[in-house]
Biopython code that builds the backbone (N, CA, C, O; Angstrom):
import numpy as np
from Bio.PDB.StructureBuilder import StructureBuilder

atoms = [
    (1, "ASP", "N", (0.845, -1.190, 0.000)),
    (1, "ASP", "CA", (0.000, 0.000, 0.000)),
    (1, "ASP", "C", (0.880, 1.239, 0.000)),
    (1, "ASP", "O", (1.689, 1.422, 0.910)),
    (2, "GLU", "N", (0.736, 2.084, -0.997)),
    (2, "GLU", "CA", (1.580, 3.275, -1.127)),
    (2, "GLU", "C", (1.240, 4.371, -0.126)),
    (2, "GLU", "O", (2.025, 5.305, 0.039)),
    (3, "ARG", "N", (0.091, 4.287, 0.551)),
    (3, "ARG", "CA", (-0.280, 5.314, 1.530)),
    (3, "ARG", "C", (0.500, 5.188, 2.828)),
    (3, "ARG", "O", (0.643, 6.173, 3.552)),
    (4, "GLY", "N", (1.005, 4.010, 3.139)),
    (4, "GLY", "CA", (1.717, 3.821, 4.390)),
    (4, "GLY", "C", (0.748, 3.612, 5.545)),
    (4, "GLY", "O", (-0.470, 3.626, 5.368)),
    (5, "PHE", "N", (1.314, 3.419, 6.725)),
    (5, "PHE", "CA", (0.503, 3.161, 7.912)),
    (5, "PHE", "C", (0.520, 4.361, 8.830)),
    (5, "PHE", "O", (1.588, 4.892, 9.134)),
    (6, "THR", "N", (-0.639, 4.797, 9.274)),
    (6, "THR", "CA", (-0.762, 5.853, 10.268)),
    (6, "THR", "C", (-1.366, 5.235, 11.517)),
    (6, "THR", "O", (-2.520, 4.808, 11.494)),
    (7, "PRO", "N", (-0.601, 5.177, 12.622)),
    (7, "PRO", "CA", (-1.158, 4.598, 13.848)),
    (7, "PRO", "C", (-2.407, 5.358, 14.266)),
    (7, "PRO", "O", (-2.452, 6.586, 14.191)),
    (8, "HIS", "N", (-3.412, 4.626, 14.705)),
    (8, "HIS", "CA", (-4.649, 5.264, 15.125)),
    (8, "HIS", "C", (-5.384, 4.365, 16.110)),
    (8, "HIS", "O", (-5.058, 3.187, 16.263)),
    (9, "LEU", "N", (-6.362, 4.930, 16.763)),
    (9, "LEU", "CA", (-7.194, 4.193, 17.702)),
    (9, "LEU", "C", (-8.648, 4.438, 17.331)),
    (9, "LEU", "O", (-9.123, 5.573, 17.370)),
    (10, "THR", "N", (-9.343, 3.387, 16.977)),
    (10, "THR", "CA", (-10.770, 3.507, 16.709)),
    (10, "THR", "C", (-11.492, 3.239, 18.018)),
    (10, "THR", "O", (-11.460, 2.124, 18.539)),
    (11, "ILE", "N", (-12.138, 4.260, 18.540)),
    (11, "ILE", "CA", (-12.847, 4.114, 19.808)),
    (11, "ILE", "C", (-14.244, 3.559, 19.578)),
    (11, "ILE", "O", (-14.769, 2.834, 20.423)),
    (12, "GLY", "N", (-14.837, 3.882, 18.473)),
    (12, "GLY", "CA", (-16.163, 3.353, 18.188)),
    (12, "GLY", "C", (-16.629, 3.707, 16.795)),
    (12, "GLY", "O", (-16.131, 4.642, 16.168)),
    (13, "ARG", "N", (-17.589, 2.946, 16.329)),
    (13, "ARG", "CA", (-18.216, 3.209, 15.036)),
    (13, "ARG", "C", (-19.724, 3.216, 15.257)),
    (13, "ARG", "O", (-20.259, 2.378, 15.984)),
    (14, "VAL", "N", (-20.389, 4.150, 14.636)),
    (14, "VAL", "CA", (-21.840, 4.259, 14.798)),
    (14, "VAL", "C", (-22.495, 4.294, 13.422)),
    (14, "VAL", "O", (-22.207, 5.174, 12.610)),
    (15, "LYS", "N", (-23.372, 3.338, 13.170)),
    (15, "LYS", "CA", (-24.167, 3.343, 11.941)),
    (15, "LYS", "C", (-25.558, 3.878, 12.238)),
    (15, "LYS", "O", (-26.087, 4.716, 11.507)),
    (16, "PHE", "N", (-26.138, 3.385, 13.317)),
    (16, "PHE", "CA", (-27.503, 3.749, 13.668)),
    (16, "PHE", "C", (-27.671, 3.551, 15.166)),
    (16, "PHE", "O", (-27.231, 2.537, 15.707)),
    (17, "ILE", "N", (-28.293, 4.491, 15.836)),
    (17, "ILE", "CA", (-28.546, 4.367, 17.274)),
    (17, "ILE", "C", (-30.046, 4.223, 17.483)),
    (17, "ILE", "O", (-30.817, 5.142, 17.210)),
    (18, "ARG", "N", (-30.441, 3.065, 17.966)),
    (18, "ARG", "CA", (-31.857, 2.822, 18.243)),
    (18, "ARG", "C", (-32.232, 3.402, 19.603)),
    (18, "ARG", "O", (-33.304, 3.984, 19.766)),
    (19, "ASP", "N", (-31.333, 3.234, 20.584)),
    (19, "ASP", "CA", (-31.616, 3.678, 21.949)),
    (19, "ASP", "C", (-30.457, 4.545, 22.432)),
    (19, "ASP", "O", (-29.507, 4.042, 23.032)),
    (20, "LYS", "N", (-30.537, 5.832, 22.173)),
    (20, "LYS", "CA", (-29.459, 6.764, 22.487)),
    (20, "LYS", "C", (-29.115, 6.755, 23.975)),
    (20, "LYS", "O", (-27.939, 6.842, 24.329)),
    (21, "GLN", "N", (-30.101, 6.652, 24.841)),
    (21, "GLN", "CA", (-29.845, 6.675, 26.285)),
    (21, "GLN", "C", (-29.016, 5.471, 26.730)),
    (21, "GLN", "O", (-28.154, 5.609, 27.597)),
    (22, "THR", "N", (-29.259, 4.302, 26.155)),
    (22, "THR", "CA", (-28.469, 3.117, 26.495)),
    (22, "THR", "C", (-27.024, 3.299, 26.064)),
    (22, "THR", "O", (-26.105, 2.954, 26.807)),
    (23, "VAL", "N", (-26.817, 3.835, 24.878)),
    (23, "VAL", "CA", (-25.454, 4.082, 24.389)),
    (23, "VAL", "C", (-24.747, 5.076, 25.301)),
    (23, "VAL", "O", (-23.595, 4.857, 25.676)),
    (24, "LEU", "N", (-25.413, 6.153, 25.660)),
    (24, "LEU", "CA", (-24.806, 7.151, 26.544)),
    (24, "LEU", "C", (-24.495, 6.562, 27.914)),
    (24, "LEU", "O", (-23.459, 6.876, 28.500)),
    (25, "ARG", "N", (-25.380, 5.713, 28.432)),
    (25, "ARG", "CA", (-25.132, 5.074, 29.730)),
    (25, "ARG", "C", (-23.912, 4.150, 29.653)),
    (25, "ARG", "O", (-23.070, 4.161, 30.551)),
    (26, "LYS", "N", (-23.817, 3.361, 28.597)),
    (26, "LYS", "CA", (-22.663, 2.460, 28.430)),
    (26, "LYS", "C", (-21.364, 3.245, 28.307)),
    (26, "LYS", "O", (-20.352, 2.865, 28.895)),
    (27, "LEU", "N", (-21.385, 4.338, 27.547)),
    (27, "LEU", "CA", (-20.191, 5.175, 27.426)),
    (27, "LEU", "C", (-19.812, 5.768, 28.773)),
    (27, "LEU", "O", (-18.628, 5.851, 29.100)),
    (28, "SER", "N", (-20.791, 6.180, 29.551)),
    (28, "SER", "CA", (-20.538, 6.741, 30.873)),
    (28, "SER", "C", (-19.874, 5.711, 31.785)),
    (28, "SER", "O", (-19.026, 6.066, 32.604)),
    (29, "GLU", "N", (-20.249, 4.450, 31.650)),
    (29, "GLU", "CA", (-19.647, 3.379, 32.454)),
    (29, "GLU", "C", (-18.166, 3.193, 32.127)),
    (29, "GLU", "O", (-17.419, 2.657, 32.946)),
    (30, "LEU", "N", (-17.739, 3.621, 30.958)),
    (30, "LEU", "CA", (-16.345, 3.461, 30.530)),
    (30, "LEU", "C", (-15.493, 4.697, 30.790)),
    (30, "LEU", "O", (-14.328, 4.732, 30.394)),
    (31, "LYS", "N", (-16.048, 5.711, 31.444)),
    (31, "LYS", "CA", (-15.355, 6.993, 31.577)),
    (31, "LYS", "C", (-14.015, 6.893, 32.296)),
    (31, "LYS", "O", (-13.141, 7.729, 32.064)),
    (32, "ASP", "N", (-13.824, 5.904, 33.158)),
    (32, "ASP", "CA", (-12.567, 5.774, 33.892)),
    (32, "ASP", "C", (-11.636, 4.721, 33.294)),
    (32, "ASP", "O", (-10.618, 4.384, 33.899)),
    (33, "LEU", "N", (-11.969, 4.202, 32.127)),
    (33, "LEU", "CA", (-11.142, 3.199, 31.469)),
    (33, "LEU", "C", (-9.806, 3.814, 31.069)),
    (33, "LEU", "O", (-9.775, 4.861, 30.422)),
    (34, "TYR", "N", (-8.698, 3.167, 31.451)),
    (34, "TYR", "CA", (-7.359, 3.678, 31.167)),
    (34, "TYR", "C", (-6.814, 2.990, 29.918)),
    (34, "TYR", "O", (-6.697, 1.766, 29.873)),
    (35, "PHE", "N", (-6.484, 3.789, 28.906)),
    (35, "PHE", "CA", (-5.965, 3.264, 27.643)),
    (35, "PHE", "C", (-4.448, 3.279, 27.572)),
    (35, "PHE", "O", (-3.876, 2.756, 26.616)),
    (36, "GLY", "N", (-3.778, 3.869, 28.565)),
    (36, "GLY", "CA", (-2.337, 4.016, 28.518)),
    (36, "GLY", "C", (-1.977, 5.410, 28.049)),
    (36, "GLY", "O", (-2.842, 6.281, 27.945)),
    (37, "GLU", "N", (-0.711, 5.622, 27.767)),
    (37, "GLU", "CA", (-0.243, 6.940, 27.343)),
    (37, "GLU", "C", (0.500, 6.837, 26.024)),
    (37, "GLU", "O", (1.189, 5.853, 25.755)),
    (38, "GLN", "N", (0.349, 7.857, 25.215)),
    (38, "GLN", "CA", (1.016, 7.922, 23.918)),
    (38, "GLN", "C", (1.170, 9.385, 23.531)),
    (38, "GLN", "O", (0.218, 10.157, 23.640)),
    (39, "LEU", "N", (2.349, 9.773, 23.085)),
    (39, "LEU", "CA", (2.545, 11.132, 22.592)),
    (39, "LEU", "C", (1.919, 11.255, 21.207)),
    (39, "LEU", "O", (2.083, 10.376, 20.361)),
    (40, "ILE", "N", (1.208, 12.339, 20.988)),
    (40, "ILE", "CA", (0.576, 12.563, 19.692)),
    (40, "ILE", "C", (0.882, 13.974, 19.205)),
    (40, "ILE", "O", (1.202, 14.853, 20.005)),
    (41, "ASP", "N", (0.786, 14.192, 17.897)),
    (41, "ASP", "CA", (0.970, 15.547, 17.368)),
    (41, "ASP", "C", (-0.344, 16.149, 16.884)),
    (41, "ASP", "O", (-0.417, 17.346, 16.604)),
    (42, "SER", "N", (-1.392, 15.311, 16.785)),
    (42, "SER", "CA", (-2.707, 15.832, 16.413)),
    (42, "SER", "C", (-3.785, 14.833, 16.822)),
    (42, "SER", "O", (-3.520, 13.655, 17.058)),
    (43, "PHE", "N", (-4.991, 15.342, 16.895)),
    (43, "PHE", "CA", (-6.163, 14.536, 17.207)),
    (43, "PHE", "C", (-7.150, 14.754, 16.070)),
    (43, "PHE", "O", (-7.451, 15.894, 15.718)),
    (44, "LYS", "N", (-7.656, 13.665, 15.490)),
    (44, "LYS", "CA", (-8.564, 13.788, 14.348)),
    (44, "LYS", "C", (-9.842, 12.996, 14.579)),
    (44, "LYS", "O", (-9.814, 11.872, 15.080)),
    (45, "VAL", "N", (-10.953, 13.599, 14.208)),
    (45, "VAL", "CA", (-12.223, 12.884, 14.138)),
    (45, "VAL", "C", (-12.451, 12.609, 12.658)),
    (45, "VAL", "O", (-12.532, 13.533, 11.848)),
    (46, "LYS", "N", (-12.553, 11.331, 12.317)),
    (46, "LYS", "CA", (-12.630, 10.918, 10.921)),
    (46, "LYS", "C", (-14.026, 10.420, 10.570)),
    (46, "LYS", "O", (-14.777, 9.950, 11.424)),
    (47, "LYS", "N", (-14.343, 10.537, 9.298)),
    (47, "LYS", "CA", (-15.562, 9.957, 8.745)),
    (47, "LYS", "C", (-15.134, 8.959, 7.683)),
    (47, "LYS", "O", (-14.271, 9.262, 6.859)),
    (48, "SER", "N", (-15.727, 7.772, 7.693)),
    (48, "SER", "CA", (-15.441, 6.813, 6.629)),
    (48, "SER", "C", (-16.715, 6.600, 5.819)),
    (48, "SER", "O", (-17.781, 6.312, 6.363)),
    (49, "THR", "N", (-16.576, 6.748, 4.520)),
    (49, "THR", "CA", (-17.680, 6.516, 3.600)),
    (49, "THR", "C", (-17.362, 5.244, 2.832)),
    (49, "THR", "O", (-16.369, 5.178, 2.107)),
    (50, "LEU", "N", (-18.209, 4.235, 2.994)),
    (50, "LEU", "CA", (-17.955, 2.964, 2.333)),
    (50, "LEU", "C", (-18.425, 3.018, 0.889)),
    (50, "LEU", "O", (-19.543, 3.441, 0.594)),
    (51, "THR", "N", (-17.544, 2.578, -0.007)),
    (51, "THR", "CA", (-17.869, 2.504, -1.428)),
    (51, "THR", "C", (-17.546, 1.101, -1.923)),
    (51, "THR", "O", (-16.950, 0.307, -1.196)),
    (52, "SER", "N", (-17.931, 0.796, -3.136)),
    (52, "SER", "CA", (-17.633, -0.520, -3.705)),
    (52, "SER", "C", (-16.133, -0.728, -3.899)),
    (52, "SER", "O", (-15.675, -1.864, -4.018)),
    (53, "ARG", "N", (-15.370, 0.357, -3.932)),
    (53, "ARG", "CA", (-13.913, 0.265, -4.104)),
    (53, "ARG", "C", (-13.178, 0.358, -2.779)),
    (53, "ARG", "O", (-11.948, 0.401, -2.753)),
    (54, "GLY", "N", (-13.923, 0.390, -1.677)),
    (54, "GLY", "CA", (-13.316, 0.478, -0.356)),
    (54, "GLY", "C", (-13.714, 1.772, 0.332)),
    (54, "GLY", "O", (-14.400, 2.608, -0.255)),
    (55, "PRO", "N", (-13.281, 1.936, 1.581)),
    (55, "PRO", "CA", (-13.669, 3.129, 2.330)),
    (55, "PRO", "C", (-12.929, 4.375, 1.857)),
    (55, "PRO", "O", (-11.783, 4.308, 1.414)),
    (56, "ILE", "N", (-13.611, 5.509, 1.961)),
    (56, "ILE", "CA", (-12.995, 6.813, 1.712)),
    (56, "ILE", "C", (-13.030, 7.558, 3.038)),
    (56, "ILE", "O", (-14.097, 7.755, 3.619)),
    (57, "TYR", "N", (-11.863, 7.970, 3.513)),
    (57, "TYR", "CA", (-11.758, 8.634, 4.805)),
    (57, "TYR", "C", (-11.632, 10.143, 4.627)),
    (57, "TYR", "O", (-10.921, 10.619, 3.742)),
    (58, "SER", "N", (-12.328, 10.882, 5.475)),
    (58, "SER", "CA", (-12.206, 12.338, 5.462)),
    (58, "SER", "C", (-12.155, 12.835, 6.902)),
    (58, "SER", "O", (-12.723, 12.223, 7.806)),
    (59, "ASP", "N", (-11.463, 13.961, 7.100)),
    (59, "ASP", "CA", (-11.342, 14.556, 8.429)),
    (59, "ASP", "C", (-12.550, 15.442, 8.706)),
    (59, "ASP", "O", (-12.883, 16.316, 7.906)),
    (60, "LEU", "N", (-13.203, 15.215, 9.840)),
    (60, "LEU", "CA", (-14.286, 16.089, 10.280)),
    (60, "LEU", "C", (-13.752, 17.170, 11.210)),
    (60, "LEU", "O", (-14.283, 18.280, 11.256)),
    (61, "LEU", "N", (-12.687, 16.836, 11.957)),
    (61, "LEU", "CA", (-12.081, 17.769, 12.907)),
    (61, "LEU", "C", (-10.619, 17.404, 13.069)),
    (61, "LEU", "O", (-10.287, 16.229, 13.218)),
    (62, "VAL", "N", (-9.737, 18.399, 13.041)),
    (62, "VAL", "CA", (-8.312, 18.190, 13.284)),
    (62, "VAL", "C", (-7.867, 19.210, 14.321)),
    (62, "VAL", "O", (-8.046, 20.415, 14.140)),
    (63, "VAL", "N", (-7.284, 18.712, 15.413)),
    (63, "VAL", "CA", (-6.758, 19.588, 16.459)),
    (63, "VAL", "C", (-5.275, 19.273, 16.598)),
    (63, "VAL", "O", (-4.907, 18.152, 16.947)),
    (64, "LYS", "N", (-4.423, 20.257, 16.326)),
    (64, "LYS", "CA", (-2.974, 20.083, 16.453)),
    (64, "LYS", "C", (-2.577, 20.214, 17.916)),
    (64, "LYS", "O", (-3.103, 21.065, 18.633)),
    (65, "ALA", "N", (-1.649, 19.372, 18.357)),
    (65, "ALA", "CA", (-1.144, 19.458, 19.726)),
    (65, "ALA", "C", (-0.259, 20.690, 19.854)),
    (65, "ALA", "O", (0.463, 21.054, 18.926)),
    (66, "GLU", "N", (-0.327, 21.316, 21.002)),
    (66, "GLU", "CA", (0.524, 22.474, 21.251)),
    (66, "GLU", "C", (1.867, 21.999, 21.776)),
    (66, "GLU", "O", (1.933, 21.061, 22.570)),
    (67, "GLU", "N", (2.931, 22.641, 21.337)),
    (67, "GLU", "CA", (4.271, 22.273, 21.767)),
    (67, "GLU", "C", (4.398, 22.456, 23.271)),
    (67, "GLU", "O", (4.008, 23.489, 23.816)),
    (68, "GLY", "N", (4.952, 21.437, 23.940)),
    (68, "GLY", "CA", (5.163, 21.515, 25.379)),
    (68, "GLY", "C", (3.948, 21.141, 26.201)),
    (68, "GLY", "O", (3.989, 21.214, 27.429)),
    (69, "SER", "N", (2.864, 20.740, 25.548)),
    (69, "SER", "CA", (1.645, 20.363, 26.285)),
    (69, "SER", "C", (1.692, 18.910, 26.674)),
    (69, "SER", "O", (0.759, 18.408, 27.299)),
]
sb = StructureBuilder()
sb.init_structure("model")
sb.init_model(0)
sb.init_chain("A")
sb.init_seg("    ")
for serial, (resi, resn, name, xyz) in enumerate(atoms, 1):
    if name == "N":
        sb.init_residue(resn, " ", resi, " ")
    sb.init_atom(name, np.array(xyz, "f"), 0.0, 1.0, " ", f" {name:<3s}", serial, name[0])
structure = sb.get_structure()
């Protein structure tokens, strides 16, 4: 693959929410879950659009890390 690998963490995928309150309650139960530590240079919220040729990814939000933070 000529694009290379970009390390990332998929926290969740949502196609359809039938019971929003149940999802919010389950997420609240995970609020103290420790994932470890990792230095990052940006945080991105991505959207994936599935096509017959594979997914197309686009950035919905990009936040650059501040130096020394």
